[in-house]
N, C-alpha and C positions, 0 to 999 in steps of 0.2 A: 504242787502242779497237780490239775486234777490230769484223769488218764489221758484222758483227747487229747491235750496239748500237748502232753508229755511225747503220743502217739505222731503226735504235728514233729517237733523233732526229729523223731527217730526218723522219722521218712522224709524231712531234708536231707537229715545223715545218713540214707542207705541207700534213698533213689536219689534225692538232690537235685532235678531239671524238671522242669515243663513237663506233665502229662495230658495225654492225650487219646482216644482212642485211633487204632490204627484202621479198621474198617466202620464205613456207619454204614447200618439200618438204613432202609427207607424210609421209614419209621423216625430212627436219631438224623438223619439227614433232612426233614420236613420239620422237626421239632428245633433243630440245633443251630443251621445251618453253615456248618463250620465253626460256631463262635465260643469255645470254650474255653469254661475256666483253667491257670495254671493245675491245676492238680483237685486231686480230690477234697473233701473235708470227713471231720473224722470225727463220732461220741462212743463214749464206753457205755460199755452194758448198761451200768446204774442210771444213768444219763436219759435213753433213751424210757428204762422202764418210769421213771420220775416223771419225763417229759410226757410222755402217754398217757398216766392218769391225773396227771394236770390238764390237760387237753380234756381228756373224757367231763370231770368235772367240769370245766370252766363250759364246754359246750351245754351240761346235762344244765345248766346255771341256764344257760341263753333260752336253751327250749322254755324254761318256766316262766320266762320277763310275761307272755301274753296274760297266763293266767295271776300272777304274780302283780301287773302293772292294770290289766285292762279288763278282768272281769270275764278274760279268755276271749275276747270278740279282735279277730284278729285284721277287720279291716280298722279298727283301730288304733294297733299295733304297727300295723300298715301306715298310716297317715303317718307313727308321730315315727313313723322310718323315715317321711319324707316326700311317699308316693302319692302319685296324682292319682286321680278318679278316674281312668284309665283300667290302673295299675293296680290301685285296690280292689274293683270288681272283676277282676281276672286275677285275683289272689284270691278273692271271699269263694266264687266260682271254685276254682280247685281245691281250695283245703274243704268244701266241702262233699267235692267227689271222693276225696280223697284224706280220710278220716285218718290221725295217727298212722302220718305216710311220714314220720321224721327219721334226715338217713345218719347212718356212724361215717357217711363220706365226708372228709374237708379236707382243709390244708390251712394249718396255723405258719406264719407269716413271721419269724423274729427275729430279734436280734442279742446279739450276745455285748453285755455292757460287762460292768467292772463286778456290778454282784451276779446277773445270773443271764438267763434271757429272759428274755421283755418282748412281749406280742405289738405287732406292728395293725396286722388286721388273722381274723379268721375266714376263709372261704367255707361254703357250707352250701352241700349238694354238686347234682353231674359238673356243674359246669368249671368247676375249679383246674381242667390241668392237666394232662399225663407227659410224661415221656420217661422213653420202659428204660428195663434195665439192659438193654443194649450197652448200653456207656460202661458202666460197672463192670459186664461179662469181657469187653475188649477189654480194659485197664488189666483186670485178675491175665491176659495173658502176653501181658508186658514183660520182656524175660529178668527184669528188676521186681519190678510192684508183685509179677504175682508170687516170688518168693515171700516176699517182707509182710502180703496180704495173709497166709499160712503163716508167718512163724507169729503173726500180732493175730493169730485166729479172727480176720473182719471177715463178716455180711455181709449182703445187701438185702434188702426190699425189690423184686419187681415192681414195681407202682400197680401196669396193666394188666399182671397174677392177676395182684389183690383188685384190681379196680373191677373184677370181670368174675372175682369171688364177689365182693361183696353187691353189686348188679344183680347178681346169680339167687343170690340168699335174699334179700330185698324183695324179688320179685314173685320167692316161693318156690322157684322153679328146679326141678329133678334136677338130674346132673345129668340124666342122656336126654333134654328136653333144645331144643333149639328153638328157637321163636323168629319171630320175623319180625324186624327191629330197626325202628326210622331215624337212624342217629339227625334231629333237627337242627336247625340253625335260624334264623332269625334273615326272612330273603337282601335283607343290603351285606347280609355279611356269608355270603355262604359263594360266592368268589375268588374269596382276601383263601376264606375255610378252607376249600376245595379240594385244597394238596394233602394237610391234614388231614381234616375226615375219609381221605380215600385211604390214604397211610393209612389210617386207624380200625376201619372195619376190616383191613384186608388183614391185619392181628388179631381183630377180635373172632375171623374165622378161623384161625388152629385154636380157638378154645370154646367153639359151637355154637357161636352164634351167626345169623342168616341176618347181618345190621347193614340198610344200602342211605345215604348219606342224598339229603334232601334241607327245603325251608317249610316252615312251617303254611306256608301257603300254596304248595302244593299237597300237602293233605284234603281229603274231599269224604266225607260221610255217605255212604251208600250201604241197601240192604244191610240197614242193621251190623256193617263193622263203619270201620275210619280203614282208609286203603288208601294206596300209594301206588299210583297208578293204577297196575293189572295184581296190585301184591295188596291183600290183607290183612294188616297193621297188625303185629300183637301189641307192641311196649313199644313207646316212643321216650328215647333217648334225649329230654331235654339237654342241648348248647345252648340255647335262645337264652340274654340272660333278663332281669328287670330293667335293665336300662334299655334295651329296645324294644322297651313297649308304650315310650312315648311316642312310638309313630301313629301318625295322624288316623291309619287304618286299621290298628290298632283291632276292636273290636270284628270285625268282619276275616281278619286272617283269621283270630282265634277260635273262634266262630264251631267250627270245623269238630276242634281238637277239645274242649273244650265240653260242647256239649256231647259228644261219644264218650268222653269219661264219663259225665255227669250219669250218661245211658249204661254207663258198664260197658261200654262196645270197645276198649280202649285202656290197656293200664299205662302207666308215664313215671319215668323216673326221670327228676329228682321232682317232688311238688315246688311249685313256685313259692310257697311262702317259705323252703328252706335258705331262699337266700337274705328272710330280711333276719335269721339268725345270725346270719354273717356281714353284717352290716356296719356302718361302724358308729350309728345311730345306737343302735345295737348295746354295742361295746361302752358308750358313754354311761346307756341308764345302767351297768352294772357298776362302773366307777363312781358313778353318783351317791357320795355317801350316804346321802337322804334313805340310800334305799337300803342302807348297809341291816338291819333288823331282817330283811326280806330272809334274807342266805345263813343258810348253818355256817359253823365252822369251817367248815371245810371249800365248804367253797370265796368266803370273804380271803380264808389260806392263803387259797388259788388265785381269786384273783389282782390281794395284794403282790403278791409274787407276777403276775404276767404285767397284768394294767397296766399300761403309766397313764396316768391321767387327762382323763378325756369329759371333752361336755358339749352340749348340744352350747350353737353361735343362737344365746337367746338376749333378748330386751330385757327380760325377768329376771333376779335374781338367781342365783347360783352359790350353791356351795363348793368353796374353792378350794384348793389343796391343803390348806391347813385346819381345814374343819368349817373358816369365819361364814358369813354369808357377805355378799359384793357383786356386785358391777361384772358381767366377761368383758365385756368392752374394754373397761379398765384396767383386768389385772390384764388380759390380752396385751395390750397396747404396752404395757409398764413391761411382759415378758416375752417382747417379741422372739428373741433369741433363742426361746427354750423351746416353742410354741410353733406347729407346724401345721393349717386349717387344711380341710378336707371335707369332699363331698358325701354326701352318706352312702351312695348306691352307684358311685361310677370305679370304676376297676382299669387296674393297670397303671398307677401313676395322672389318673386323665384330673384335672381340678387341682390338684394337691398344689400350697403355695409354701413352700418352708418361710417363718419369719425369719430367721441366720441365709436364708440366701444374699449377696453381697447386692446382688438388682436390685432390689424390694427394700426401699429405703421405708423410713417409719413414716413416713406420710402417705406411702403405700401401701402397706399395714391397713394402717388407722380406715382407710379408705377402703378395701378389698374387704378390712369385716361391718363396715359398716354396708356393703352393696351386701354381704352372706346374712346380714341379722332376720331372726328369725325363717332363717329356709334350711335347705336340705342340707348342711354343716356341722363339719365339727372341729373344737380344738384340741390337735393332741398334745401330751409333755413330748418335747422328744427325747431320745434315745441315741445316744452317746455310746456308737456301736467299739466296742476293743478291736484295732484290724490285729488282718493274726498274718503271719510269712508266707508267701508265695511264690514261687521259684522262679529265677527271669532265666530266659535263652544264653547267657552272656555268666548265668554262674550264679547270682548273685540275689538275693532276695528282696521282695519289696510288700510292704505293709498292704493289705486289701483288707476291705467290706464286706460282710456275707451276709446275705440274707437266708437265715436256712430255713428251708419251706418244709413241715413234717409233716406227715402224710397220717391221717385217721382211717383206715375201716373197718370192717363187721369185725377183722380179727383181732384188731387193736392198730400198733405202730405199720404205716404204711408206703414206705418209704422216705427220701431225703432228699429232693431236691433244692437248688441255691444259683443264686443270683450275686453274681461277685463284679465290683470293683475295684480298682485302684481307689485307695485312700487317698490323696494326694490328687485324685482327678478334681470335677465341678461338678459332678453326681451327686444331686442332692437327696435322688432318692432313687431304690436301685431296680430298675427298669429295662424291660428287653430293648424298646423302642427308642431309650438314650442312652444304649452302648452298653449293659451291663450285661455281662458273658453270663452262661449259665454252665451249669455242674452237678457234679453224682457225691452222691455223700456213704462210707460206709460205717454200720457199727462192731464192736465187740461181741464178739458172740458170745454166750454161755461158755462157765469155766471146765475144762472138758476134765477135770482131774478128779 
């Protein structure tokens, strides 16, 4: 039995009840809304080290894709990811204005099957979303869990602290620099996300950032600067996503920002192209057996360990899981129960169709695949997640499925966020909007012996 699973058993024996923070900070209240998983999850020290190293290697392989497959043409890479011409123009301009702006910031969403962790998505860049360490701190104040955590040498990483550290490092800021930061969303998203953004900038102020929520249409160019109202902006912290750039007015909305970037009047964290590396299409490029000769032995070992077979939905012949060439449609129809259809650039479970869903008949599945053919979609091998025991209010345990969100930052491992739901429920994809609960995680610290 692995150390982290043994830890779970000891937790159930010694604490054995649902655990939630006694108090909520403003930020935790906005992020979690009181919907907490019944317990934290645990990772051993060796697992953290291995996962961090594997994900850093995988991120490096993703960053090499434009050069390996497209001769360094970022526009061709964007089109292969399913972007329309408005998105491609924005990515090309941003990439030219921000050369070598690749970030260390990302979050890998993983499930654990019977063999190891398997990667569902790898979100890269400033849009990955955060919950801070308030929940972990509050749990450590619990009269039973606190002593248990001390006995087991459990630690946690405050993701927001690491977020600010990464931001400062990648923007080249000195410890005492206090830049004006525009935390920037897309206009249609601002009203919904304003509570989160307001809480986040108040938290950032404790770490020396003078940040202000806004949407991209509120940014203006004048007098050789980018302005938010009467404030000259030093850095735009991008919270809007590539899927937002399908707006009919995208060129006009982005012009002040992109023009200011091109003329060196402002900086941005992070580049638009960072989302390309976190797309499902990019995972399919890594998974494609026809590309194996392009990667190092270390990269191939990580790709094989982490990525389930993933293929673009194409009418062209593809290399199938067994290494033979064949029809993607025929293969996907024959293996419906083991495949999931995903749009390449949408997030939060949007547009996903699990082939194993009882609501998807074989006729439905074929029709959906035909409609998606040669579009911005992939099919991916299903991950059979192994349930974990979670305590219930009646003292019993219930098997739950866990989506492990392992965060990477400039210092390496940047924290653990989870989405969880009962294994016997009707949630096919663990998503907060579909009823999954949010949780935290602890890891075993270095030995003190």
